[in-house]
Structure formats: C-alpha cells, structure tokens
Backbone as XML, in Angstrom:
<?xml version="1.0"?>
<chain id="A" units="angstrom">
  <residue number="1" name="MET">
    <atom name="N" x="-125.778" y="71.721" z="180.619"/>
    <atom name="CA" x="-125.287" y="70.533" z="179.940"/>
    <atom name="C" x="-125.891" y="70.458" z="178.537"/>
  </residue>
  <residue number="2" name="LYS">
    <atom name="N" x="-125.057" y="70.092" z="177.605"/>
    <atom name="CA" x="-125.479" y="69.986" z="176.211"/>
    <atom name="C" x="-126.230" y="68.696" z="175.951"/>
  </residue>
  <residue number="3" name="GLY">
    <atom name="N" x="-127.274" y="68.790" z="175.146"/>
    <atom name="CA" x="-128.014" y="67.597" z="174.744"/>
    <atom name="C" x="-127.302" y="66.892" z="173.607"/>
  </residue>
  <residue number="4" name="PRO">
    <atom name="N" x="-127.825" y="65.773" z="173.180"/>
    <atom name="CA" x="-127.198" y="65.021" z="172.088"/>
    <atom name="C" x="-127.274" y="65.807" z="170.772"/>
  </residue>
  <residue number="5" name="ASP">
    <atom name="N" x="-126.278" y="65.655" z="169.952"/>
    <atom name="CA" x="-126.227" y="66.289" z="168.635"/>
    <atom name="C" x="-126.952" y="65.367" z="167.650"/>
  </residue>
  <residue number="6" name="LEU">
    <atom name="N" x="-128.230" y="65.637" z="167.437"/>
    <atom name="CA" x="-129.058" y="64.754" z="166.609"/>
    <atom name="C" x="-128.617" y="64.741" z="165.154"/>
  </residue>
  <residue number="7" name="ASP">
    <atom name="N" x="-128.170" y="65.897" z="164.626"/>
    <atom name="CA" x="-127.700" y="65.929" z="163.241"/>
    <atom name="C" x="-126.459" y="65.066" z="163.070"/>
  </residue>
  <residue number="8" name="ARG">
    <atom name="N" x="-125.562" y="65.141" z="164.028"/>
    <atom name="CA" x="-124.349" y="64.323" z="163.950"/>
    <atom name="C" x="-124.695" y="62.841" z="164.055"/>
  </residue>
  <residue number="9" name="GLU">
    <atom name="N" x="-125.575" y="62.499" z="164.984"/>
    <atom name="CA" x="-125.980" y="61.103" z="165.134"/>
    <atom name="C" x="-126.612" y="60.586" z="163.843"/>
  </residue>
  <residue number="10" name="ARG">
    <atom name="N" x="-127.466" y="61.393" z="163.229"/>
    <atom name="CA" x="-128.120" y="61.007" z="161.971"/>
    <atom name="C" x="-127.080" y="60.827" z="160.873"/>
  </residue>
  <residue number="11" name="SER">
    <atom name="N" x="-126.109" y="61.720" z="160.835"/>
    <atom name="CA" x="-125.083" y="61.679" z="159.808"/>
    <atom name="C" x="-124.171" y="60.459" z="159.947"/>
  </residue>
  <residue number="12" name="GLU">
    <atom name="N" x="-123.850" y="60.074" z="161.160"/>
    <atom name="CA" x="-122.918" y="58.971" z="161.396"/>
    <atom name="C" x="-123.581" y="57.600" z="161.447"/>
  </residue>
  <residue number="13" name="ARG">
    <atom name="N" x="-124.890" y="57.582" z="161.563"/>
    <atom name="CA" x="-125.606" y="56.306" z="161.659"/>
    <atom name="C" x="-125.429" y="55.499" z="160.370"/>
  </residue>
  <residue number="14" name="ARG">
    <atom name="N" x="-125.178" y="54.221" z="160.506"/>
    <atom name="CA" x="-125.030" y="53.321" z="159.360"/>
    <atom name="C" x="-126.415" y="52.781" z="159.001"/>
  </residue>
  <residue number="15" name="VAL">
    <atom name="N" x="-126.782" y="52.941" z="157.725"/>
    <atom name="CA" x="-128.147" y="52.632" z="157.303"/>
    <atom name="C" x="-128.150" y="51.784" z="156.036"/>
  </residue>
  <residue number="16" name="THR">
    <atom name="N" x="-129.304" y="51.244" z="155.730"/>
    <atom name="CA" x="-129.478" y="50.460" z="154.510"/>
    <atom name="C" x="-129.477" y="51.380" z="153.290"/>
  </residue>
  <residue number="17" name="LEU">
    <atom name="N" x="-129.369" y="50.772" z="152.148"/>
    <atom name="CA" x="-129.396" y="51.504" z="150.885"/>
    <atom name="C" x="-130.679" y="52.327" z="150.754"/>
  </residue>
  <residue number="18" name="ALA">
    <atom name="N" x="-131.819" y="51.728" z="151.043"/>
    <atom name="CA" x="-133.104" y="52.425" z="150.915"/>
    <atom name="C" x="-133.199" y="53.617" z="151.865"/>
  </residue>
  <residue number="19" name="THR">
    <atom name="N" x="-132.708" y="53.463" z="153.072"/>
    <atom name="CA" x="-132.740" y="54.562" z="154.032"/>
    <atom name="C" x="-131.798" y="55.674" z="153.592"/>
  </residue>
  <residue number="20" name="PHE">
    <atom name="N" x="-130.615" y="55.304" z="153.113"/>
    <atom name="CA" x="-129.678" y="56.308" z="152.615"/>
    <atom name="C" x="-130.304" y="57.088" z="151.464"/>
  </residue>
  <residue number="21" name="LEU">
    <atom name="N" x="-130.950" y="56.395" z="150.561"/>
    <atom name="CA" x="-131.607" y="57.047" z="149.424"/>
    <atom name="C" x="-132.583" y="58.112" z="149.904"/>
  </residue>
  <residue number="22" name="ALA">
    <atom name="N" x="-133.426" y="57.765" z="150.834"/>
    <atom name="CA" x="-134.419" y="58.720" z="151.349"/>
    <atom name="C" x="-133.741" y="59.890" z="152.052"/>
  </residue>
  <residue number="23" name="GLU">
    <atom name="N" x="-132.730" y="59.602" z="152.865"/>
    <atom name="CA" x="-132.064" y="60.662" z="153.620"/>
    <atom name="C" x="-131.211" y="61.542" z="152.702"/>
  </residue>
  <residue number="24" name="TYR">
    <atom name="N" x="-130.614" y="60.956" z="151.686"/>
    <atom name="CA" x="-129.816" y="61.730" z="150.737"/>
    <atom name="C" x="-130.696" y="62.741" z="150.009"/>
  </residue>
  <residue number="25" name="ASN">
    <atom name="N" x="-131.819" y="62.296" z="149.513"/>
    <atom name="CA" x="-132.698" y="63.166" z="148.729"/>
    <atom name="C" x="-133.490" y="64.150" z="149.582"/>
  </residue>
  <residue number="26" name="ASP">
    <atom name="N" x="-133.592" y="63.896" z="150.881"/>
    <atom name="CA" x="-134.339" y="64.769" z="151.780"/>
    <atom name="C" x="-133.681" y="66.145" z="151.857"/>
  </residue>
  <residue number="27" name="LYS">
    <atom name="N" x="-134.437" y="67.158" z="151.551"/>
    <atom name="CA" x="-133.992" y="68.556" z="151.635"/>
    <atom name="C" x="-132.835" y="68.889" z="150.696"/>
  </residue>
  <residue number="28" name="LEU">
    <atom name="N" x="-132.638" y="68.096" z="149.661"/>
    <atom name="CA" x="-131.606" y="68.366" z="148.669"/>
    <atom name="C" x="-132.094" y="69.507" z="147.777"/>
  </residue>
  <residue number="29" name="PRO">
    <atom name="N" x="-131.266" y="70.529" z="147.548"/>
    <atom name="CA" x="-131.697" y="71.623" z="146.665"/>
    <atom name="C" x="-132.109" y="71.099" z="145.291"/>
  </residue>
  <residue number="30" name="GLU">
    <atom name="N" x="-133.077" y="71.753" z="144.689"/>
    <atom name="CA" x="-133.606" y="71.287" z="143.407"/>
    <atom name="C" x="-132.557" y="71.239" z="142.309"/>
  </residue>
  <residue number="31" name="ALA">
    <atom name="N" x="-131.529" y="72.067" z="142.391"/>
    <atom name="CA" x="-130.495" y="72.109" z="141.360"/>
    <atom name="C" x="-129.615" y="70.863" z="141.354"/>
  </residue>
  <residue number="32" name="PHE">
    <atom name="N" x="-129.620" y="70.106" z="142.433"/>
    <atom name="CA" x="-128.781" y="68.918" z="142.536"/>
    <atom name="C" x="-129.517" y="67.710" z="141.973"/>
  </residue>
  <residue number="33" name="PRO">
    <atom name="N" x="-128.774" y="66.832" z="141.259"/>
    <atom name="CA" x="-129.422" y="65.613" z="140.774"/>
    <atom name="C" x="-129.779" y="64.683" z="141.925"/>
  </residue>
  <residue number="34" name="ARG">
    <atom name="N" x="-130.896" y="64.046" z="141.812"/>
    <atom name="CA" x="-131.378" y="63.127" z="142.839"/>
    <atom name="C" x="-130.716" y="61.754" z="142.710"/>
  </residue>
  <residue number="35" name="ALA">
    <atom name="N" x="-130.601" y="61.098" z="143.823"/>
    <atom name="CA" x="-130.109" y="59.724" z="143.842"/>
    <atom name="C" x="-131.268" y="58.789" z="143.514"/>
  </residue>
  <residue number="36" name="SER">
    <atom name="N" x="-130.921" y="57.625" z="143.007"/>
    <atom name="CA" x="-131.899" y="56.567" z="142.764"/>
    <atom name="C" x="-131.235" y="55.252" z="143.154"/>
  </residue>
  <residue number="37" name="LEU">
    <atom name="N" x="-132.033" y="54.219" z="143.313"/>
    <atom name="CA" x="-131.457" y="52.921" z="143.662"/>
    <atom name="C" x="-130.438" y="52.449" z="142.621"/>
  </residue>
  <residue number="38" name="PRO">
    <atom name="N" x="-130.740" y="52.528" z="141.316"/>
    <atom name="CA" x="-129.736" y="52.088" z="140.328"/>
    <atom name="C" x="-128.437" y="52.904" z="140.402"/>
  </residue>
  <residue number="39" name="LEU">
    <atom name="N" x="-128.539" y="54.207" z="140.627"/>
    <atom name="CA" x="-127.336" y="55.034" z="140.720"/>
    <atom name="C" x="-126.520" y="54.691" z="141.963"/>
  </residue>
  <residue number="40" name="LEU">
    <atom name="N" x="-127.185" y="54.474" z="143.071"/>
    <atom name="CA" x="-126.474" y="54.109" z="144.294"/>
    <atom name="C" x="-125.823" y="52.737" z="144.159"/>
  </residue>
  <residue number="41" name="ARG">
    <atom name="N" x="-126.487" y="51.820" z="143.507"/>
    <atom name="CA" x="-125.903" y="50.492" z="143.285"/>
    <atom name="C" x="-124.672" y="50.581" z="142.380"/>
  </residue>
  <residue number="42" name="GLU">
    <atom name="N" x="-124.755" y="51.408" z="141.350"/>
    <atom name="CA" x="-123.612" y="51.608" z="140.451"/>
    <atom name="C" x="-122.430" y="52.203" z="141.223"/>
  </residue>
  <residue number="43" name="TYR">
    <atom name="N" x="-122.699" y="53.181" z="142.054"/>
    <atom name="CA" x="-121.647" y="53.799" z="142.856"/>
    <atom name="C" x="-120.983" y="52.756" z="143.758"/>
  </residue>
  <residue number="44" name="ARG">
    <atom name="N" x="-121.783" y="51.946" z="144.410"/>
    <atom name="CA" x="-121.242" y="50.915" z="145.305"/>
    <atom name="C" x="-120.413" y="49.886" z="144.528"/>
  </residue>
  <residue number="45" name="THR">
    <atom name="N" x="-120.832" y="49.572" z="143.313"/>
    <atom name="CA" x="-120.079" y="48.642" z="142.470"/>
    <atom name="C" x="-118.724" y="49.235" z="142.084"/>
  </residue>
  <residue number="46" name="ARG">
    <atom name="N" x="-118.700" y="50.514" z="141.776"/>
    <atom name="CA" x="-117.466" y="51.165" z="141.348"/>
    <atom name="C" x="-116.503" y="51.441" z="142.503"/>
  </residue>
  <residue number="47" name="TYR">
    <atom name="N" x="-117.020" y="51.611" z="143.697"/>
    <atom name="CA" x="-116.192" y="51.982" z="144.856"/>
    <atom name="C" x="-116.433" y="51.047" z="146.044"/>
  </residue>
  <residue number="48" name="PRO">
    <atom name="N" x="-116.192" y="49.762" z="145.869"/>
    <atom name="CA" x="-116.461" y="48.822" z="146.962"/>
    <atom name="C" x="-115.588" y="49.061" z="148.200"/>
  </residue>
  <residue number="49" name="GLY">
    <atom name="N" x="-114.423" y="49.670" z="148.011"/>
    <atom name="CA" x="-113.536" y="49.933" z="149.141"/>
    <atom name="C" x="-114.077" y="50.949" z="150.125"/>
  </residue>
  <residue number="50" name="GLN">
    <atom name="N" x="-115.083" y="51.701" z="149.724"/>
    <atom name="CA" x="-115.682" y="52.693" z="150.619"/>
    <atom name="C" x="-116.723" y="52.084" z="151.544"/>
  </residue>
  <residue number="51" name="PHE">
    <atom name="N" x="-116.947" y="50.788" z="151.408"/>
    <atom name="CA" x="-117.974" y="50.137" z="152.207"/>
    <atom name="C" x="-117.348" y="49.068" z="153.083"/>
  </residue>
  <residue number="52" name="LYS">
    <atom name="N" x="-117.758" y="49.082" z="154.319"/>
    <atom name="CA" x="-117.277" y="48.068" z="155.251"/>
    <atom name="C" x="-117.967" y="46.744" z="154.940"/>
  </residue>
  <residue number="53" name="ALA">
    <atom name="N" x="-117.575" y="45.719" z="155.620"/>
    <atom name="CA" x="-118.110" y="44.379" z="155.376"/>
    <atom name="C" x="-119.626" y="44.324" z="155.480"/>
  </residue>
  <residue number="54" name="ASP">
    <atom name="N" x="-120.222" y="45.204" z="156.276"/>
    <atom name="CA" x="-121.680" y="45.173" z="156.433"/>
    <atom name="C" x="-122.408" y="45.769" z="155.236"/>
  </residue>
  <residue number="55" name="GLY">
    <atom name="N" x="-121.693" y="46.492" z="154.355"/>
    <atom name="CA" x="-122.303" y="47.058" z="153.157"/>
    <atom name="C" x="-123.243" y="48.216" z="153.411"/>
  </residue>
  <residue number="56" name="LEU">
    <atom name="N" x="-123.249" y="48.742" z="154.627"/>
    <atom name="CA" x="-124.160" y="49.830" z="154.961"/>
    <atom name="C" x="-123.585" y="51.182" z="154.544"/>
  </residue>
  <residue number="57" name="TRP">
    <atom name="N" x="-124.459" y="52.153" z="154.476"/>
    <atom name="CA" x="-124.134" y="53.507" z="154.064"/>
    <atom name="C" x="-124.219" y="54.441" z="155.270"/>
  </residue>
  <residue number="58" name="SER">
    <atom name="N" x="-123.576" y="55.592" z="155.163"/>
    <atom name="CA" x="-123.790" y="56.660" z="156.140"/>
    <atom name="C" x="-123.672" y="57.991" z="155.401"/>
  </residue>
  <residue number="59" name="LEU">
    <atom name="N" x="-124.453" y="58.951" z="155.823"/>
    <atom name="CA" x="-124.376" y="60.271" z="155.202"/>
    <atom name="C" x="-122.980" y="60.853" z="155.380"/>
  </residue>
  <residue number="60" name="ASP">
    <atom name="N" x="-122.398" y="60.637" z="156.539"/>
    <atom name="CA" x="-121.083" y="61.167" z="156.860"/>
    <atom name="C" x="-120.018" y="60.645" z="155.893"/>
  </residue>
  <residue number="61" name="GLU">
    <atom name="N" x="-120.034" y="59.371" z="155.591"/>
    <atom name="CA" x="-119.010" y="58.758" z="154.746"/>
    <atom name="C" x="-119.301" y="58.854" z="153.255"/>
  </residue>
  <residue number="62" name="HIS">
    <atom name="N" x="-120.554" y="58.798" z="152.864"/>
    <atom name="CA" x="-120.874" y="58.607" z="151.454"/>
    <atom name="C" x="-121.581" y="59.757" z="150.760"/>
  </residue>
  <residue number="63" name="ARG">
    <atom name="N" x="-122.256" y="60.629" z="151.467"/>
    <atom name="CA" x="-123.058" y="61.658" z="150.796"/>
    <atom name="C" x="-122.213" y="62.560" z="149.907"/>
  </residue>
  <residue number="64" name="LYS">
    <atom name="N" x="-121.177" y="63.162" z="150.447"/>
    <atom name="CA" x="-120.347" y="64.092" z="149.665"/>
    <atom name="C" x="-119.673" y="63.376" z="148.502"/>
  </residue>
  <residue number="65" name="ARG">
    <atom name="N" x="-119.149" y="62.201" z="148.750"/>
    <atom name="CA" x="-118.477" y="61.450" z="147.685"/>
    <atom name="C" x="-119.443" y="61.103" z="146.556"/>
  </residue>
  <residue number="66" name="PHE">
    <atom name="N" x="-120.642" y="60.657" z="146.920"/>
    <atom name="CA" x="-121.639" y="60.336" z="145.905"/>
    <atom name="C" x="-122.056" y="61.599" z="145.167"/>
  </residue>
  <residue number="67" name="MET">
    <atom name="N" x="-122.231" y="62.681" z="145.897"/>
    <atom name="CA" x="-122.654" y="63.953" z="145.311"/>
    <atom name="C" x="-121.610" y="64.457" z="144.304"/>
  </residue>
  <residue number="68" name="ASP">
    <atom name="N" x="-120.338" y="64.241" z="144.599"/>
    <atom name="CA" x="-119.273" y="64.654" z="143.680"/>
    <atom name="C" x="-119.204" y="63.749" z="142.450"/>
  </residue>
  <residue number="69" name="TRP">
    <atom name="N" x="-119.439" y="62.467" z="142.636"/>
    <atom name="CA" x="-119.357" y="61.493" z="141.557"/>
    <atom name="C" x="-120.540" y="61.580" z="140.588"/>
  </residue>
  <residue number="70" name="LEU">
    <atom name="N" x="-121.706" y="61.850" z="141.096"/>
    <atom name="CA" x="-122.943" y="61.737" z="140.324"/>
    <atom name="C" x="-122.981" y="62.593" z="139.057"/>
  </residue>
  <residue number="71" name="PRO">
    <atom name="N" x="-122.671" y="63.884" z="139.084"/>
    <atom name="CA" x="-122.763" y="64.667" z="137.833"/>
    <atom name="C" x="-121.839" y="64.145" z="136.731"/>
  </residue>
  <residue number="72" name="ALA">
    <atom name="N" x="-120.617" y="63.765" z="137.095"/>
    <atom name="CA" x="-119.691" y="63.243" z="136.087"/>
    <atom name="C" x="-120.213" y="61.930" z="135.507"/>
  </residue>
  <residue number="73" name="TYR">
    <atom name="N" x="-120.757" y="61.082" z="136.356"/>
    <atom name="CA" x="-121.301" y="59.809" z="135.877"/>
    <atom name="C" x="-122.498" y="60.058" z="134.947"/>
  </residue>
  <residue number="74" name="LEU">
    <atom name="N" x="-123.363" y="60.966" z="135.310"/>
    <atom name="CA" x="-124.525" y="61.248" z="134.481"/>
    <atom name="C" x="-124.105" y="61.790" z="133.105"/>
  </residue>
  <residue number="75" name="LYS">
    <atom name="N" x="-123.008" y="62.546" z="133.056"/>
    <atom name="CA" x="-122.508" y="63.039" z="131.777"/>
    <atom name="C" x="-122.029" y="61.901" z="130.887"/>
  </residue>
  <residue number="76" name="THR">
    <atom name="N" x="-121.454" y="60.856" z="131.487"/>
    <atom name="CA" x="-121.001" y="59.715" z="130.681"/>
    <atom name="C" x="-122.192" y="58.983" z="130.066"/>
  </residue>
  <residue number="77" name="LEU">
    <atom name="N" x="-123.336" y="59.029" z="130.714"/>
    <atom name="CA" x="-124.527" y="58.371" z="130.188"/>
    <atom name="C" x="-125.100" y="59.151" z="129.001"/>
  </residue>
  <residue number="78" name="GLU">
    <atom name="N" x="-124.867" y="60.464" z="128.979"/>
    <atom name="CA" x="-125.378" y="61.312" z="127.900"/>
    <atom name="C" x="-124.552" y="61.154" z="126.637"/>
  </residue>
  <residue number="79" name="ALA">
    <atom name="N" x="-123.296" y="60.800" z="126.787"/>
    <atom name="CA" x="-122.378" y="60.717" z="125.626"/>
    <atom name="C" x="-122.696" y="59.542" z="124.735"/>
  </residue>
</chain>
C-alpha cells in the first residue's frame, strides 16, 4: 500500500502569505529571483481573481504563475 504523497499535500495546502513566501523561496535555484512580501502583495493586487475568498496561497496554484510574472515585473521597475 502506498503512503501519503507528502509533496503533493504540501503543494496543495492553502497557506498564509508568510508561509507561502518561505516555501516559495525554499530550495529555489540561485538564478531565480526571490519572492518578498512586497512583491507577493503586488502580485495579489494585480491578480485578485486567482485568490479565493479566504485570500490564501498554495504552491500548486500560485508558484508557477508568480514565477512567470516576477521577471517581467522586475524589468518594469528597472525602466
């Protein structure tokens, strides 16, 4: 019998902004830009439809989307 899939459970768990920040940056390759509270708040402001009424985050729903958005957003700050 198979045990629980801990990676999947971790990925699907709905967490607070602070917990998402820590889990997002955990084991992220050095070449990738890191998340910060201000960046995550900006992302949530720009994409409120991606958040349910509870306002919680999940790696499964938000990590890839945030990771794709972040470099383009950082470039707009440089301009």
